[in-house]
C-alpha positions in Angstrom: 12.1 -8.7 16.8 9.4 -10.4 15.5 5.8 -10.7 16.6 3.1 -12.7 16.0 -0.5 -11.9 15.4 -3.7 -13.9 14.6 -6.0 -12.6 11.4 -9.0 -14.1 10.9 -10.1 -14.0 7.1 -13.3 -15.8 5.4 -13.1 -19.1 3.4 -13.0 -17.2 0.3 -9.9 -15.4 1.0 -8.1 -18.6 2.6 -9.1 -20.7 -0.5 -7.5 -17.9 -2.6 -4.5 -17.7 -0.2 -3.9 -21.5 -0.1 -3.9 -21.4 -4.2 -1.5 -18.7 -4.2 0.3 -20.5 -2.1 0.7 -23.5 -4.2 1.1 -21.8 -7.5 3.7 -19.8 -6.2 5.6 -22.1 -3.9 5.6 -19.7 -1.2 4.2 -20.1 2.4 0.8 -18.4 3.1 2.5 -15.9 6.1 5.3 -14.8 3.7 2.6 -13.8 1.3 0.6 -12.5 4.0 3.5 -10.6 5.4 4.3 -9.2 1.9 0.9 -8.1 1.3 0.7 -6.4 4.6 4.0 -4.7 3.9 2.6 -3.4 0.3 -0.6 -1.9 2.2 1.3 -0.4 4.9 3.5 1.4 2.2 0.6 2.4 0.2 -1.2 4.2 3.1 2.0 5.9 3.9 2.3 7.3 0.5 -1.3 8.1 0.3 -0.9 10.3 3.2 2.1 12.0 2.4 0.3 12.7 -1.0 -2.1 14.4 0.6 0.0 16.5 2.9 2.0 17.6 -0.1 -1.5 18.3 -1.8 -2.6 20.4 0.6 0.9 22.2 0.5 0.9 22.4 -3.0 -2.7 24.1 -3.2 -1.7 26.5 -0.3 1.0 27.8 -3.2 -1.5 27.7 -6.2 -0.2 24.3 -7.1 -3.5 22.7 -8.1 -3.0 21.0 -11.4 0.3 18.9 -13.0 0.5 22.1 -15.3 1.0 24.6 -12.5 3.8 22.2 -10.7 5.5 22.0 -14.7 5.1 25.5 -14.8 7.1 26.4 -11.4 10.1 23.9 -12.4 10.6 24.6 -15.7 
């Protein structure tokens, strides 16, 4: 199921979006969907990374070398 949402962007962002749409031959809505999807994935990764860093720190794994030492 798809949901329609409205997003307000400033004129400069709209100009960039229109230019990219023309350059790529992709509709603005597709470009926006892809951008939102990528940002959601980045946010999900950052949250997971923070959790894993906290868990690693509680086990004394503070830098890459600590991790490499554990897995070697």
